[in-house]
DOMIVO-362898 format. One record per residue (C-alpha): residue number from 1; residue in three letters; x, z, y. Coordinates in steps of 0.02 Angstrom, whole numbers, plus 50000, padded with zeros to 5 digits. Each point is the difference from the previous one (the first is absolute). Layout:
N
@seq: NUM, type: ala, u: X, w: Z, v: Y
...
//
This chain:
392
@seq: 1, type: met, u: 50000, w: 50000, v: 50000
@seq: 2, type: ala, u: 50143, w: 50044, v: 50117
@seq: 3, type: ile, u: 50083, w: 49833, v: 49964
@seq: 4, type: arg, u: 49839, w: 49905, v: 50037
@seq: 5, type: ser, u: 49978, w: 50094, v: 50165
@seq: 6, type: lys, u: 50179, w: 49960, v: 50046
@seq: 7, type: tyr, u: 49974, w: 49814, v: 49976
@seq: 8, type: met, u: 49833, w: 50006, v: 50092
@seq: 9, type: val, u: 50087, w: 50078, v: 50151
@seq: 10, type: ile, u: 50137, w: 49867, v: 49996
@seq: 11, type: gly, u: 49868, w: 49864, v: 49989
@seq: 12, type: trp, u: 49905, w: 50067, v: 50150
@seq: 13, type: leu, u: 50161, w: 50013, v: 50100
@seq: 14, type: leu, u: 50044, w: 49819, v: 49961
@seq: 15, type: leu, u: 49825, w: 49944, v: 50048
@seq: 16, type: ile, u: 50006, w: 50095, v: 50165
@seq: 17, type: ser, u: 50173, w: 49933, v: 50042
@seq: 18, type: gly, u: 49937, w: 49824, v: 49967
@seq: 19, type: phe, u: 49856, w: 50022, v: 50121
@seq: 20, type: leu, u: 50116, w: 50075, v: 50131
@seq: 21, type: ser, u: 50119, w: 49852, v: 49989
@seq: 22, type: leu, u: 49855, w: 49880, v: 50022
@seq: 23, type: ala, u: 49937, w: 50099, v: 50149
@seq: 24, type: ala, u: 50172, w: 49989, v: 50080
@seq: 25, type: glu, u: 49989, w: 49810, v: 50006
@seq: 26, type: asn, u: 49914, w: 49910, v: 50143
@seq: 27, type: tyr, u: 49866, w: 49890, v: 49926
@seq: 28, type: val, u: 49874, w: 49887, v: 50084
@seq: 29, type: phe, u: 49901, w: 50002, v: 49838
@seq: 30, type: phe, u: 49997, w: 50118, v: 49851
@seq: 31, type: asp, u: 49871, w: 50011, v: 49860
@seq: 32, type: glu, u: 50033, w: 50113, v: 49851
@seq: 33, type: asn, u: 49839, w: 49953, v: 49909
@seq: 34, type: glu, u: 50009, w: 49914, v: 49831
@seq: 35, type: tyr, u: 49918, w: 49829, v: 49981
@seq: 36, type: glu, u: 49964, w: 49898, v: 49844
@seq: 37, type: leu, u: 49987, w: 49812, v: 49988
@seq: 38, type: ser, u: 49929, w: 49904, v: 49854
@seq: 39, type: phe, u: 50033, w: 49817, v: 49964
@seq: 40, type: thr, u: 49991, w: 49905, v: 50166
@seq: 41, type: ala, u: 49929, w: 50140, v: 50108
@seq: 42, type: ser, u: 50082, w: 50039, v: 50167
@seq: 43, type: lys, u: 50012, w: 50142, v: 50125
@seq: 44, type: glu, u: 50025, w: 49977, v: 50187
@seq: 45, type: phe, u: 50060, w: 50122, v: 50134
@seq: 46, type: glu, u: 49982, w: 49988, v: 50188
@seq: 47, type: leu, u: 50159, w: 50041, v: 50098
@seq: 48, type: glu, u: 50034, w: 50051, v: 50180
@seq: 49, type: gly, u: 50162, w: 50005, v: 50099
@seq: 50, type: glu, u: 50165, w: 49910, v: 49972
@seq: 51, type: thr, u: 50044, w: 50002, v: 49815
@seq: 52, type: gly, u: 50171, w: 50015, v: 49918
@seq: 53, type: asp, u: 50035, w: 50024, v: 49814
@seq: 54, type: leu, u: 49873, w: 50015, v: 49858
@seq: 55, type: phe, u: 50018, w: 50122, v: 49854
@seq: 56, type: phe, u: 49878, w: 50036, v: 49858
@seq: 57, type: asp, u: 49989, w: 50071, v: 49823
@seq: 58, type: ala, u: 49925, w: 49892, v: 49862
@seq: 59, type: lys, u: 49973, w: 49993, v: 49812
@seq: 60, type: cys, u: 49893, w: 49908, v: 49873
@seq: 61, type: ser, u: 49898, w: 50047, v: 49846
@seq: 62, type: ala, u: 50067, w: 49977, v: 49824
@seq: 63, type: trp, u: 50009, w: 49822, v: 49933
@seq: 64, type: ser, u: 49978, w: 49931, v: 50174
@seq: 65, type: phe, u: 50090, w: 49847, v: 50062
@seq: 66, type: gly, u: 50005, w: 49907, v: 50165
@seq: 67, type: arg, u: 50066, w: 50054, v: 50169
@seq: 68, type: leu, u: 49937, w: 50103, v: 50146
@seq: 69, type: lys, u: 50010, w: 49899, v: 50160
@seq: 70, type: val, u: 49998, w: 50053, v: 50182
@seq: 71, type: glu, u: 49957, w: 49892, v: 50150
@seq: 72, type: ala, u: 50002, w: 50039, v: 50185
@seq: 73, type: gln, u: 49906, w: 49920, v: 50144
@seq: 74, type: ala, u: 50088, w: 49978, v: 50167
@seq: 75, type: asn, u: 49939, w: 49892, v: 50144
@seq: 76, type: gly, u: 49854, w: 49944, v: 49893
@seq: 77, type: glu, u: 50109, w: 49933, v: 49857
@seq: 78, type: trp, u: 50017, w: 50074, v: 49825
@seq: 79, type: lys, u: 50173, w: 50001, v: 49920
@seq: 80, type: thr, u: 50065, w: 50071, v: 49836
@seq: 81, type: val, u: 50100, w: 50160, v: 50021
@seq: 82, type: thr, u: 50049, w: 50031, v: 49819
@seq: 83, type: ser, u: 49950, w: 49974, v: 49819
@seq: 84, type: val, u: 50054, w: 50137, v: 49879
@seq: 85, type: ala, u: 49991, w: 50017, v: 49811
@seq: 86, type: val, u: 49938, w: 50179, v: 49981
@seq: 87, type: thr, u: 50026, w: 50112, v: 49848
@seq: 88, type: glu, u: 49896, w: 50135, v: 49915
@seq: 89, type: asp, u: 50080, w: 50138, v: 50105
@seq: 90, type: tyr, u: 49987, w: 50018, v: 50187
@seq: 91, type: lys, u: 50151, w: 49931, v: 50092
@seq: 92, type: asn, u: 50036, w: 49988, v: 50185
@seq: 93, type: tyr, u: 50018, w: 49825, v: 50073
@seq: 94, type: gly, u: 50073, w: 49955, v: 50167
@seq: 95, type: pro, u: 50054, w: 49984, v: 50133
@seq: 96, type: phe, u: 49915, w: 49834, v: 50037
@seq: 97, type: arg, u: 50018, w: 49939, v: 50178
@seq: 98, type: leu, u: 49837, w: 49964, v: 50092
@seq: 99, type: asn, u: 49973, w: 49898, v: 50155
@seq: 100, type: lys, u: 49982, w: 50128, v: 50140
@seq: 101, type: ala, u: 49835, w: 49917, v: 50049
@seq: 102, type: thr, u: 49922, w: 50028, v: 49827
@seq: 103, type: thr, u: 49816, w: 50050, v: 50013
@seq: 104, type: lys, u: 49942, w: 49992, v: 49818
@seq: 105, type: leu, u: 50075, w: 50037, v: 49830
@seq: 106, type: arg, u: 49929, w: 49939, v: 49835
@seq: 107, type: phe, u: 50041, w: 50052, v: 49820
@seq: 108, type: tyr, u: 49938, w: 49893, v: 49856
@seq: 109, type: thr, u: 50043, w: 49948, v: 49822
@seq: 110, type: glu, u: 50057, w: 49823, v: 49971
@seq: 111, type: pro, u: 49881, w: 49880, v: 49909
@seq: 112, type: gly, u: 50008, w: 50024, v: 49811
@seq: 113, type: ala, u: 50054, w: 50182, v: 50009
@seq: 114, type: thr, u: 49914, w: 50116, v: 49876
@seq: 115, type: phe, u: 49943, w: 50179, v: 50000
@seq: 116, type: phe, u: 50036, w: 50115, v: 50147
@seq: 117, type: lys, u: 50128, w: 50022, v: 50136
@seq: 118, type: asn, u: 50011, w: 50165, v: 50094
@seq: 119, type: phe, u: 50086, w: 50036, v: 50166
@seq: 120, type: lys, u: 50010, w: 50145, v: 50123
@seq: 121, type: asn, u: 50106, w: 50081, v: 50137
@seq: 122, type: ile, u: 49997, w: 49847, v: 50112
@seq: 123, type: ala, u: 50118, w: 50033, v: 50145
@seq: 124, type: ile, u: 50047, w: 49887, v: 50145
@seq: 125, type: thr, u: 50137, w: 50055, v: 50119
@seq: 126, type: glu, u: 50008, w: 49969, v: 50186
@seq: 127, type: ala, u: 50067, w: 49830, v: 50049
@seq: 128, type: his, u: 50189, w: 49983, v: 50012
@seq: 129, type: tyr, u: 50072, w: 49842, v: 50074
@seq: 130, type: ile, u: 50129, w: 49920, v: 50113
@seq: 131, type: glu, u: 49938, w: 49850, v: 50096
@seq: 132, type: val, u: 50052, w: 49895, v: 50148
@seq: 133, type: arg, u: 49883, w: 49981, v: 50147
@seq: 134, type: asp, u: 50096, w: 49916, v: 50141
@seq: 135, type: thr, u: 50158, w: 49898, v: 50022
@seq: 136, type: leu, u: 50070, w: 49960, v: 50171
@seq: 137, type: pro, u: 50148, w: 49879, v: 50016
@seq: 138, type: val, u: 50107, w: 50020, v: 50155
@seq: 139, type: phe, u: 50142, w: 49888, v: 50057
@seq: 140, type: ser, u: 50111, w: 50069, v: 50138
@seq: 141, type: glu, u: 50068, w: 49856, v: 50104
@seq: 142, type: lys, u: 50123, w: 50115, v: 50088
@seq: 143, type: glu, u: 50079, w: 50072, v: 49843
@seq: 144, type: arg, u: 49970, w: 49846, v: 49892
@seq: 145, type: arg, u: 49925, w: 50104, v: 49861
@seq: 146, type: phe, u: 49842, w: 49990, v: 49899
@seq: 147, type: glu, u: 49906, w: 50157, v: 49951
@seq: 148, type: gln, u: 49839, w: 50026, v: 49905
@seq: 149, type: ser, u: 49894, w: 50157, v: 50009
@seq: 150, type: ile, u: 49891, w: 50041, v: 49850
@seq: 151, type: thr, u: 49866, w: 50134, v: 50003
@seq: 152, type: val, u: 49977, w: 50077, v: 49827
@seq: 153, type: his, u: 49855, w: 50116, v: 49957
@seq: 154, type: tyr, u: 50009, w: 50117, v: 49851
@seq: 155, type: ala, u: 49894, w: 50135, v: 49918
@seq: 156, type: his, u: 50035, w: 50140, v: 49875
@seq: 157, type: ile, u: 50175, w: 49941, v: 49958
@seq: 158, type: val, u: 50094, w: 50103, v: 49872
@seq: 159, type: arg, u: 50172, w: 50005, v: 50082
@seq: 160, type: pro, u: 50087, w: 49934, v: 50156
@seq: 161, type: ile, u: 49987, w: 49812, v: 50023
@seq: 162, type: ser, u: 50160, w: 49899, v: 49988
@seq: 163, type: val, u: 50021, w: 49836, v: 50093
@seq: 164, type: thr, u: 50126, w: 49870, v: 49941
@seq: 165, type: ser, u: 50038, w: 49820, v: 50042
@seq: 166, type: lys, u: 50013, w: 49874, v: 49858
@seq: 167, type: his, u: 50108, w: 49879, v: 50100
@seq: 168, type: pro, u: 50162, w: 50039, v: 50095
@seq: 169, type: asp, u: 49946, w: 49897, v: 50151
@seq: 170, type: phe, u: 49863, w: 50128, v: 50036
@seq: 171, type: met, u: 50053, w: 50176, v: 50051
@seq: 172, type: ile, u: 49886, w: 50152, v: 50010
@seq: 173, type: leu, u: 50017, w: 50079, v: 50173
@seq: 174, type: gln, u: 49858, w: 50125, v: 49985
@seq: 175, type: pro, u: 49976, w: 50108, v: 49902
@seq: 176, type: thr, u: 50184, w: 50016, v: 49956
@seq: 177, type: glu, u: 49970, w: 50091, v: 49836
@seq: 178, type: thr, u: 49829, w: 50060, v: 49944
@seq: 179, type: val, u: 49829, w: 50043, v: 50067
@seq: 180, type: gly, u: 49940, w: 50178, v: 49970
@seq: 181, type: ser, u: 49870, w: 50027, v: 49866
@seq: 182, type: ser, u: 49818, w: 50027, v: 50045
@seq: 183, type: asp, u: 49858, w: 50090, v: 49913
@seq: 184, type: glu, u: 49872, w: 49896, v: 50092
@seq: 185, type: arg, u: 50010, w: 49842, v: 50105
@seq: 186, type: asp, u: 50133, w: 49947, v: 50122
@seq: 187, type: ser, u: 50094, w: 49847, v: 50061
@seq: 188, type: cys, u: 50175, w: 49951, v: 50048
@seq: 189, type: thr, u: 50082, w: 49855, v: 50090
@seq: 190, type: ile, u: 50139, w: 49903, v: 49915
@seq: 191, type: cys, u: 50116, w: 49903, v: 50114
@seq: 192, type: val, u: 50095, w: 49858, v: 49917
@seq: 193, type: leu, u: 50147, w: 49910, v: 50081
@seq: 194, type: phe, u: 50039, w: 49821, v: 49951
@seq: 195, type: leu, u: 50186, w: 49959, v: 49991
@seq: 196, type: pro, u: 50010, w: 49815, v: 49955
@seq: 197, type: ser, u: 50152, w: 49956, v: 49896
@seq: 198, type: gly, u: 49938, w: 49824, v: 49968
@seq: 199, type: asn, u: 49832, w: 49914, v: 49988
@seq: 200, type: val, u: 49912, w: 50141, v: 49907
@seq: 201, type: ser, u: 49845, w: 50050, v: 50098
@seq: 202, type: glu, u: 49892, w: 50092, v: 49873
@seq: 203, type: gly, u: 50024, w: 50164, v: 49910
@seq: 204, type: val, u: 49907, w: 50145, v: 49919
@seq: 205, type: ile, u: 49993, w: 50184, v: 50049
@seq: 206, type: glu, u: 49957, w: 50122, v: 49861
@seq: 207, type: val, u: 49903, w: 50157, v: 50045
@seq: 208, type: thr, u: 49972, w: 50122, v: 49857
@seq: 209, type: asp, u: 49973, w: 50183, v: 49956
@seq: 210, type: gly, u: 50044, w: 49970, v: 49818
@seq: 211, type: arg, u: 49818, w: 49982, v: 49949
@seq: 212, type: asp, u: 49930, w: 49874, v: 50123
@seq: 213, type: thr, u: 50107, w: 49854, v: 50055
@seq: 214, type: leu, u: 49967, w: 49880, v: 50143
@seq: 215, type: leu, u: 50098, w: 49839, v: 50023
@seq: 216, type: val, u: 49992, w: 49938, v: 50180
@seq: 217, type: pro, u: 50056, w: 49822, v: 50038
@seq: 218, type: val, u: 50101, w: 49987, v: 50161
@seq: 219, type: thr, u: 50049, w: 49845, v: 50097
@seq: 220, type: gly, u: 50150, w: 49974, v: 50113
@seq: 221, type: val, u: 50028, w: 49870, v: 50134
@seq: 222, type: val, u: 50156, w: 49893, v: 49983
@seq: 223, type: asn, u: 50020, w: 49959, v: 50185
@seq: 224, type: asp, u: 50155, w: 49945, v: 50092
@seq: 225, type: thr, u: 50134, w: 50054, v: 49876
@seq: 226, type: thr, u: 50139, w: 49979, v: 50128
@seq: 227, type: tyr, u: 49949, w: 50170, v: 50070
@seq: 228, type: gln, u: 50043, w: 50162, v: 49913
@seq: 229, type: phe, u: 49974, w: 50184, v: 50034
@seq: 230, type: ile, u: 50068, w: 50165, v: 49937
@seq: 231, type: tyr, u: 49892, w: 50133, v: 49917
@seq: 232, type: trp, u: 50077, w: 50172, v: 50006
@seq: 233, type: asn, u: 49913, w: 50168, v: 49982
@seq: 234, type: gln, u: 50128, w: 50140, v: 49984
@seq: 235, type: asn, u: 50020, w: 50165, v: 50091
@seq: 236, type: phe, u: 50175, w: 50072, v: 50027
@seq: 237, type: asn, u: 49956, w: 50155, v: 50102
@seq: 238, type: thr, u: 50037, w: 50126, v: 49863
@seq: 239, type: leu, u: 50170, w: 49952, v: 49929
@seq: 240, type: his, u: 50134, w: 50127, v: 49958
@seq: 241, type: val, u: 50187, w: 49976, v: 49991
@seq: 242, type: gly, u: 50042, w: 49922, v: 49833
@seq: 243, type: asp, u: 49831, w: 49914, v: 49974
@seq: 244, type: val, u: 50003, w: 49822, v: 49931
@seq: 245, type: val, u: 49841, w: 49901, v: 50034
@seq: 246, type: pro, u: 49967, w: 49823, v: 49932
@seq: 247, type: leu, u: 49951, w: 49881, v: 50140
@seq: 248, type: thr, u: 49839, w: 49905, v: 49965
@seq: 249, type: ala, u: 49976, w: 49874, v: 50141
@seq: 250, type: ile, u: 49933, w: 49832, v: 49936
@seq: 251, type: ala, u: 50003, w: 49831, v: 50085
@seq: 252, type: ser, u: 49850, w: 49888, v: 49967
@seq: 253, type: ser, u: 50124, w: 49859, v: 49965
@seq: 254, type: arg, u: 50081, w: 50109, v: 49866
@seq: 255, type: leu, u: 50167, w: 49972, v: 50087
@seq: 256, type: pro, u: 50118, w: 50151, v: 50001
@seq: 257, type: ile, u: 49979, w: 50132, v: 50136
@seq: 258, type: glu, u: 50144, w: 50043, v: 50117
@seq: 259, type: tyr, u: 50010, w: 50182, v: 50057
@seq: 260, type: asn, u: 50090, w: 50056, v: 50158
@seq: 261, type: leu, u: 50036, w: 50173, v: 50071
@seq: 262, type: asp, u: 50040, w: 50059, v: 50175
@seq: 263, type: asp, u: 50096, w: 50150, v: 49929
@seq: 264, type: thr, u: 50099, w: 49978, v: 49839
@seq: 265, type: glu, u: 50073, w: 50175, v: 50009
@seq: 266, type: thr, u: 49831, w: 50085, v: 49972
@seq: 267, type: val, u: 49938, w: 49879, v: 49865
@seq: 268, type: glu, u: 50059, w: 49843, v: 49916
@seq: 269, type: val, u: 49925, w: 49861, v: 49895
@seq: 270, type: arg, u: 50082, w: 49986, v: 49830
@seq: 271, type: asp, u: 49941, w: 49891, v: 49853
@seq: 272, type: gly, u: 49824, w: 49984, v: 50069
@seq: 273, type: cys, u: 49983, w: 50187, v: 50032
@seq: 274, type: leu, u: 50006, w: 50109, v: 50155
@seq: 275, type: val, u: 50129, w: 50139, v: 49982
@seq: 276, type: ala, u: 49986, w: 50154, v: 50113
@seq: 277, type: lys, u: 50176, w: 50057, v: 50049
@seq: 278, type: lys, u: 49979, w: 50131, v: 50135
@seq: 279, type: glu, u: 49865, w: 50077, v: 50108
@seq: 280, type: gly, u: 49944, w: 49893, v: 50145
@seq: 281, type: leu, u: 49884, w: 49862, v: 50056
@seq: 282, type: ala, u: 50020, w: 49813, v: 49971
@seq: 283, type: val, u: 49899, w: 49839, v: 50014
@seq: 284, type: leu, u: 49990, w: 49887, v: 49847
@seq: 285, type: ser, u: 49940, w: 49821, v: 50019
@seq: 286, type: ala, u: 49946, w: 49874, v: 49868
@seq: 287, type: glu, u: 50026, w: 49816, v: 50039
@seq: 288, type: gln, u: 49992, w: 49830, v: 49918
@seq: 289, type: ser, u: 50093, w: 49860, v: 50088
@seq: 290, type: gly, u: 49915, w: 49857, v: 49908
@seq: 291, type: asn, u: 50072, w: 49842, v: 49924
@seq: 292, type: ser, u: 49973, w: 49812, v: 50003
@seq: 293, type: arg, u: 49817, w: 50025, v: 49953
@seq: 294, type: tyr, u: 49949, w: 50165, v: 50080
@seq: 295, type: lys, u: 50013, w: 50057, v: 50179
@seq: 296, type: pro, u: 50074, w: 50172, v: 50037
@seq: 297, type: ala, u: 49879, w: 50144, v: 49973
@seq: 298, type: ala, u: 49962, w: 50126, v: 50137
@seq: 299, type: gly, u: 50107, w: 50154, v: 49969
@seq: 300, type: ile, u: 49927, w: 50171, v: 49962
@seq: 301, type: ser, u: 50083, w: 50165, v: 50049
@seq: 302, type: ala, u: 49980, w: 50176, v: 49933
@seq: 303, type: tyr, u: 50068, w: 50167, v: 50058
@seq: 304, type: val, u: 50108, w: 50098, v: 49879
@seq: 305, type: ser, u: 50013, w: 50188, v: 50021
@seq: 306, type: val, u: 50127, w: 50093, v: 49892
@seq: 307, type: ser, u: 50005, w: 50190, v: 49984
@seq: 308, type: leu, u: 50117, w: 50116, v: 49907
@seq: 309, type: val, u: 49968, w: 50026, v: 49815
@seq: 310, type: gly, u: 49884, w: 50145, v: 49962
@seq: 311, type: leu, u: 49912, w: 50010, v: 50168
@seq: 312, type: ser, u: 49830, w: 50081, v: 49995
@seq: 313, type: ala, u: 49859, w: 49873, v: 50009
@seq: 314, type: thr, u: 49904, w: 50121, v: 50109
@seq: 315, type: ala, u: 50130, w: 49987, v: 50137
@seq: 316, type: ala, u: 49927, w: 49836, v: 50059
@seq: 317, type: asp, u: 49822, w: 50059, v: 49973
@seq: 318, type: asn, u: 50026, w: 50141, v: 50125
@seq: 319, type: val, u: 50044, w: 49884, v: 50144
@seq: 320, type: val, u: 49861, w: 49953, v: 50122
@seq: 321, type: leu, u: 50003, w: 49863, v: 50132
@seq: 322, type: phe, u: 49866, w: 49993, v: 50136
@seq: 323, type: pro, u: 49917, w: 49922, v: 50096
@seq: 324, type: asn, u: 50006, w: 49835, v: 49907
@seq: 325, type: pro, u: 49957, w: 49873, v: 50073
@seq: 326, type: thr, u: 50074, w: 50057, v: 50165
@seq: 327, type: his, u: 50034, w: 49935, v: 50175
@seq: 328, type: his, u: 50119, w: 50123, v: 50084
@seq: 329, type: tyr, u: 50079, w: 50117, v: 49873
@seq: 330, type: phe, u: 49992, w: 50070, v: 49823
@seq: 331, type: glu, u: 50044, w: 50168, v: 49923
@seq: 332, type: val, u: 50083, w: 50040, v: 49835
@seq: 333, type: arg, u: 49975, w: 50167, v: 49915
@seq: 334, type: ser, u: 50083, w: 50059, v: 49841
@seq: 335, type: asp, u: 50019, w: 50157, v: 49895
@seq: 336, type: lys, u: 50187, w: 49964, v: 49997
@seq: 337, type: ala, u: 50129, w: 49977, v: 50137
@seq: 338, type: ile, u: 50004, w: 49825, v: 50076
@seq: 339, type: ser, u: 50171, w: 49928, v: 50042
@seq: 340, type: glu, u: 49945, w: 49829, v: 50067
@seq: 341, type: val, u: 49847, w: 49893, v: 50036
@seq: 342, type: ala, u: 50030, w: 49813, v: 50012
@seq: 343, type: val, u: 49887, w: 49853, v: 50048
@seq: 344, type: ile, u: 50037, w: 49835, v: 49912
@seq: 345, type: asp, u: 49923, w: 49828, v: 50022
@seq: 346, type: phe, u: 49952, w: 49888, v: 49855
@seq: 347, type: ser, u: 50162, w: 49902, v: 50009
@seq: 348, type: gly, u: 50090, w: 50161, v: 49952
@seq: 349, type: arg, u: 50073, w: 50030, v: 50174
@seq: 350, type: gln, u: 50005, w: 50181, v: 50057
@seq: 351, type: leu, u: 49923, w: 50006, v: 50174
@seq: 352, type: met, u: 50024, w: 50184, v: 50038
@seq: 353, type: ala, u: 50051, w: 50164, v: 49920
@seq: 354, type: val, u: 49955, w: 50176, v: 50058
@seq: 355, type: asp, u: 50105, w: 50149, v: 49949
@seq: 356, type: gly, u: 49891, w: 50128, v: 49913
@seq: 357, type: gly, u: 50125, w: 50140, v: 50022
@seq: 358, type: gly, u: 49935, w: 50089, v: 49845
@seq: 359, type: ala, u: 49828, w: 50027, v: 50076
@seq: 360, type: lys, u: 49839, w: 49984, v: 49901
@seq: 361, type: his, u: 49904, w: 49916, v: 50142
@seq: 362, type: val, u: 50066, w: 49846, v: 50092
@seq: 363, type: thr, u: 49913, w: 49896, v: 50134
@seq: 364, type: val, u: 50051, w: 49819, v: 50027
@seq: 365, type: ser, u: 49950, w: 49890, v: 50147
@seq: 366, type: val, u: 49956, w: 49818, v: 49960
@seq: 367, type: ser, u: 49924, w: 49949, v: 50167
@seq: 368, type: his, u: 50141, w: 49875, v: 50026
@seq: 369, type: leu, u: 49966, w: 49909, v: 49836
@seq: 370, type: thr, u: 49895, w: 49843, v: 49994
@seq: 371, type: ala, u: 49840, w: 50004, v: 49899
@seq: 372, type: gly, u: 50032, w: 49970, v: 49815
@seq: 373, type: val, u: 50038, w: 50077, v: 49831
@seq: 374, type: tyr, u: 50157, w: 50104, v: 49974
@seq: 375, type: met, u: 50075, w: 50116, v: 49870
@seq: 376, type: val, u: 50041, w: 50183, v: 50033
@seq: 377, type: ala, u: 50141, w: 50076, v: 49897
@seq: 378, type: val, u: 50012, w: 50189, v: 49998
@seq: 379, type: lys, u: 50162, w: 50074, v: 49934
@seq: 380, type: gly, u: 50037, w: 50178, v: 49947
@seq: 381, type: asn, u: 50143, w: 50082, v: 49910
@seq: 382, type: asp, u: 49919, w: 49966, v: 49831
@seq: 383, type: phe, u: 49864, w: 49869, v: 50028
@seq: 384, type: tyr, u: 49955, w: 49830, v: 50072
@seq: 385, type: trp, u: 49822, w: 49958, v: 50054
@seq: 386, type: leu, u: 49938, w: 49827, v: 50050
@seq: 387, type: arg, u: 49833, w: 49951, v: 50076
@seq: 388, type: lys, u: 49922, w: 49854, v: 50092
@seq: 389, type: leu, u: 49961, w: 50028, v: 50185
@seq: 390, type: ile, u: 49880, w: 49895, v: 50105
@seq: 391, type: val, u: 50029, w: 49989, v: 50187
@seq: 392, type: tyr, u: 49863, w: 49923, v: 50106
//
């Protein structure tokens, strides 16, 4: 008797845990009733909301043959979802993907089937999908570059979405890695850059969460190929002495990039990498001089700030510059002693430098500067801090 009670308790626990796991799922439809079909009978269900995956349990009576078939109606059209050969014991079938616009579901036995088919626990999850809504091609005459913006909508994805290009002439600008996962519905914009290496003008972008996959065709414009441009998206504001950073500038012509520095004592370019040698500030430029086919590309410059190894990352976070934008002056405040505040233009030329004298609050007048965008470099005994300043 004790043994029987023990197994009864275990059975009830398993049954309860099964119901709890079902309750934890988000279903747009769930019916735990048992239904029986004989010969060519059918059973229909009305559905509401966007539908995802179908699951159900099914079995047949002894000596039965023939299959249990399922159809779904979406946009007024019936289509077969699945056809399963059921056995004498209940088994779970699924998942079977439904059109998210499914409004009716029908179970029936195929013609010629004998005896009975039973099914129960019909469950349909919320819709999960990745789909493209809008594409917007943009050609920049100034930069001689072609970009395409793609708006992707997704719902109930299972993990972050990854975006990859299936052709090297198309580069993903945004998002650079993945799109965060979502329990409900959201959208993201994918920006694709076309870098023509020849006459290829069509490619494919894959958007997937590992379960749903969307292939988006993209088209480039092969315009005047005598022009070229440089794409470069690197930040060098947080280098430490000894760092070696691969340089990633790319010319649309695929010709090699030439890098130049205004200060080779602070950093140097070696074997396609930027090597930080000592603390300081430098300007690195990427250029492509062209050849018999391509005209020279417009150069791109980037600031390089190198600090001592082991500096606290919070040192820069505790520096404040205000007001910005400004017209007459700006102030710099820091938790640490400031030794110098310098203003630099975008050619890398230092326009002025104010001695901080070890103070934690320095005021700098810029009323003599013409309106434009500048860089402010704040130096302390153990930190460098670099920010953009707008003077109007």
